[in-house]
N, C-alpha and C positions, 0 to 999 in steps of 0.2 A: 805688628811684625811685617817687615818688607821681605817678600819672597820672590825669587826668580825661579821659574820652572823651565828646565831645558828638556825638550822632547823633539825628536826628529819628526814625530807625527802630531797632528792636531786637526780637529774638524775644519773643513768638511770631510777629511779622511775619517773612515769608520774605525777610529781608535778613540773611544770616548773617555778613558780614564784621566788623561792629562787635563782635559777640559772640565771634567767633573770636579777634579781636585782644585783647579784654578778658580772656578766659579764658587765652589763650596768654601774655600778659604776667604775669597773676597766677601762672600755673604756673612762671614763671621768677623768682618771688620779688618782683615789684613789687606795690605797693598800688594797686589800680585801683578807681575809681568811674566810673559812667556816668550821664550826664544825657541823658534821652530823653523822648519823648512817650508818650501812651497809645496802644496798638496799634490801628491802623485801616486799615493798608495791606494789600492794594490795593483793598478794597471802599469805603473812605471811611466805614465804620461801626465804632464802637468794639467791640472783640471782646467776646464773652460772658465774664462773670466779672470785667470791669473797669468801674469807675465813675470818671469823671474828677473829680478834686479837686485842690486847689492843690498839695499835696505828697503823694507816695506813695513809700515806701521799701521795696524788696524786696532779697532776696539771690539772686544767681545763682552758687551755689558760693561762691568766695572774693571775688566781685565784688559791690560794693554798688551797687544800681541805684536811681536817683532819677528818678521820672516827674513831668512837669509837664503841665498841660492845654494843649490846642490845639483849633483848629476842625477837626473831623474831616471830611475831604472828599477824594475822588479823582475828581471828575466832570470833564466837559469845560467847565464854567462857569469862565471866566477869573477872575471876582471871587472865587468860592468857593475856587478853587485857590490864589490868592494869599493869601487869608485863612488857608488851611491852612499855607502856608509861613511867613508873617509872624507868625502867632499863636505858632508854636513859637519863632521867633526872639526874640520879645519875652518870652515866659514863661521861656524858658531864660536869657535875659540877666539876669533877676532873681535867678538862683542864683549870684551871684558868690562867695558864701561857700564854695561847693564848690571853686571854682578857687583860693581863697586858701590852701587846705591842700594844693594840688598843686605839684609841681615844674614840670610842663609840661602843656599841654592839647593833645589830639589832636582834630581836627575831621573827621568823616566827611561830606564835602560833596557828597552827592547833589544837594541843593539848597544853593547857596552861602549862603542865608539862615541855615543852621545855624551859620555862622561869625560871625554878627552879635554874639552875646554875647562869645565869645573876643576878637574884634576890639575891642569896646568896653572890655572889661577891660584889654586891652593898652594901648590909647590912654590909659587913665587909670591907668597904672602897674601893671597886673596881670601875670600870669604869661605866659611865652612860649607860643606855639601853633604847631602844625604842621598845615597845611591839606592834606587828602587829597582832591583834586578828582576827582569821579566823572563829572560832566557840566560842560561849558564853559557858563558863563553870560556874557552873556544869550542866546547862540546857541541853546541847547536849548529855551528857552521862547519866544523869538521865532519859531523855526521850527515850533512846535507849532500845531495847528489851533485851539486855544483862544485863541491870541494873534495869529492872522492879522489883518492890517490895518495900514496905514501909521501911523495915529495911535497905536495901542497900541504898536507897535514903537518909535516915536520917544520916547514917554513912558518906556517901560521902559529903553531904552538911555540916555536922558538922566538917569534917576534912578540906575540901577544902575552905569553905567559908572564914574563917579568913585569910588563906594564900593568897587567890585571892585578898582580899582587900589590903593586904600589897604589893602584886606584882604590882597591879595597882598604888598604892600610891608611890612606889619607882621609877616607870618608869618616865623618863623625858618627854615622850610623849606616848600616847596610840592611836593606829590607829584602826578604825572600817571600815568595808568594805561595809556598807550600812547605810543609814540615821537612820533607826530604831535601828540598833546596836549601833550607836554612842549615841543616846538618852538614850538607856538602860545603857550603860557604865557610862554616867553622873549620871543617877539615882542611880547607885551602888557606887558612891563616887568618880569617876574620875573627877577632876577639869575641868570645862568647857574649860579653856584655854589650857589644855593639851589633850583634846579629839579632834581627827581629822578624817575626812572622806577622805579615798583614795580608790577608786574603784579598785578591781583587774583587771588585763588586760589579753589579749590574743594576740597571734601572729596576726599581721596585714598583712595577705596575700592578694592576689588578690581575690575579691569576686567572687563567682560562678555566672556565667551568664546564665547557662541553666542546667537543670537536664537531665541526660542520662536515657533513658527508661530501665527498668529492663526486665528480661526475660518474666515475666508475665504481663508487661505493666500495672501496677496498676494505679489507678487514684490518689493515694496519697502514695508515698513512705516516710514513717516516720522512722527516725533513732534516736536511743538513743546511744550515745557514751560516755563511761566513766566507773566509778566504779559501779559494779553490786552488790550493798549492800542492806541491809535491809532498810536503811533510804531512799533509792531512790524510794521505793514503786512501783517497776516495775511489781509486781503482778497485780495491778490495770490496768496498761498499757496493759499487756497481755490479760486480760479479755476484756478490751475495744476494743482492736484490733480484737479479736475473734468475738465480737458482731458486729463489723463493716466490717467484711470480705466481705459480699455481696456488700458493697459499694466501693470495690476496694482498701481497705486499706491494706497495708503491713507494718509490724513493724519489723525492724532489730535492734537487740541489739548487739552492738559492745563493747566488753570489758570482764572483768573477775572480780570476787569478791566472797564473801562468799555466796551470794544468787543465784549464777548462776545455780548450780545443782538443787536447789529447783524450780527455774523458768522453767528449762527444763522439770522437771517432771510435772509441771502445764501445760505446752504447750502440752505434750503428753496426759495428762488426758483430756484436753479440745478438743483435736484433732485440735488445732489451726495451720493449715497448712500455714497460712499467717504470722506467727511469726518465724523469723529466728535468729540464733545466729552466730556471727563471732568473731574470736579471736581478742585480743587487737592489735592495731597498734600504731606505733610511731607517735607522733604528726606531724612529717614532712609529713606523708602520709594521714593526715586527709582531705586535699583537694580532694583526690580520693574518700573518703567516701561522702563528701558533694556534689561532682559533680553528684551523682545519688540520691540526697536527695531533696524531695519537702518541707519537714518540719523536724525540729529537735526537739526532745522531751527533755524538762528540767523538771524533776519531783523530788519531795520530799514529805515525809509524812507531815501530818497536825499537826505540833507541833509549839508552840509559838516561840521557838528559831529560827525556819526557816523563820519566818516572817521578821526577821531582818538580813537576810544573802542573798548574791547573789552568787550562785554557779558559779565557774569559767567557766564551760561549756557554761553558758549564754553569756559571753563575746566572747568566741570562735565562737559561732554560729552567733552572730551579725557581727563579723569580716568577716566571710565567706560569708555574704550576704544571709543567709538562714532564711526563716521565722520560728518563734518559736511557739511551742505548750507547754504551761507550766501549771503545777499544783502547783507551788510554790506560796504560798500566801504572802501577805504583799508587800514588796518593789518590788519584781520581777513582780508580777501581776500588780501592779500599773504602772510600767514602760512600760510593754507590752501594756496595755490598753490605757495609755495616749498617747503613740507615735505610736500606730497602727503597731507594728512590728510582730504581730502574733495573736494567739488565746489563750484563757485561759480556764481553767476548775477548778472545785473544787478539792481539794486534797482528795485522798482516796475515790473517788466517781466514780464508774464504769460508771454509767449512764451519768454523766457530761462529763467525758473524752470521752466516746463513741460519744456523741453529737459533741464534738470538732473534733474528728477524721472524723466524717461524714461531718462536715462543711468544713474541709480541703479538702476532696475529691471533693466537689462541687464548690470550688472557681475557678474562671476563671484565666487563666494564667496571665492576666494583674494585677489582684488583688494580686496574689502571688508575682509578680515582684515588685509591689509597697511596700508590706511589707518588701521584701528583701532590697530595696533601703533605706527605713526608718531605718531598723536595722543597716545597715552599717553606715548611718549618725549618729545614736546614738552612735555607737562604736567610731567613729572619734571624737565626741564631748566629751564623758565622760570616755571612757574606753581604750584609747590608752596607749601603753607601755611607750612611752617617757614621757608623762605627769605624769604617775604614778611614774616612777623612779625619776623624777624631784621633785615631792612632797615629797617622802621619803628622798631623798638626802637633801632637805632643812631641814627636821625635824632632821635628823642625824647630820647635821652641827650645828644646834642650840643646840642640846644636847651636842655635843663635846665641844662647846665653853662655855657651862654653862649658856646659855640664856634661856634654858628650863629645869627646874629642878623638880625631884620628891622629895618626902619627905625623 
């Protein structure tokens, strides 16, 4: 099978799933090409060693990688962010020749605009595509601070709504990453037989068996690792950690993003000496981070769209065998509470998260170890990379053979 993967993000950006899928399919004997942008996430600056030009071809093992230019940005400026999304949509759409040689197109839709080219190609007689929805649009952008405001929301909904319905309808299959998301997609017109649940995955390394004591020997070393953005609601986490400082709670934020400077200012304002910042690390080094972690924080703001999503860091934490503290409502909270893999708190609620941090500090080692074991068991059952790739491979094969068709 010849597969074209379209994704705005690809390593060296810290978005591993498209590369995992590309390499996994290639290892199974498929011919894989990737259409992506020049790396700039999450800083909004093109990575050192890259210079944007109209076409750039690289090799990632057996995978052929084609980069197209885009407007690099990851700021809170609504116009610039939209230029980032739509510039990739337009530049990738000009690469129809890549799709012509494929049997099927896979779209990694963190932004739904990544699906514009495959949709346009399909409308004009091109190859079938499978849409892998990571964030529901327009919900996720309407709810963000950069898009706040009634006029902006009406314009975005009015423009994107009809196109989204067409993009869903033309897809041979639409994948959601959480049960609530799949139900929402069906409610928005995706045919039940074309809506599929495939959980995102993470690397399945050896689980951490013990936490290394830090210099200050806290009773609970809590780590947040990932994008430091507005939607992650880390301001609440900083305030909660500060409130729980006397309980031996230390919060370490590992990563970068548009909210980091603001958070550092908040830490200074509060005098929160138990909150630390570390630079981003490659995912290969994450075991070093988790080896000194008692609990990993997975947080998002309280928005309806997030109730139907599962952040990729959740799977990574489970794989590492680290107990979770989460403020993500909906599916994530339900999984954590049902399987006993960690602690939960209400989103955007300092008092609730403070209570969870304090609870984490008082848990006995055997209780923490039990949570860690249950988390790894959940990963092996629901979130392994091999099972995820197999599910997507099956959907791509059906689309390529014409047994799963969009309108």
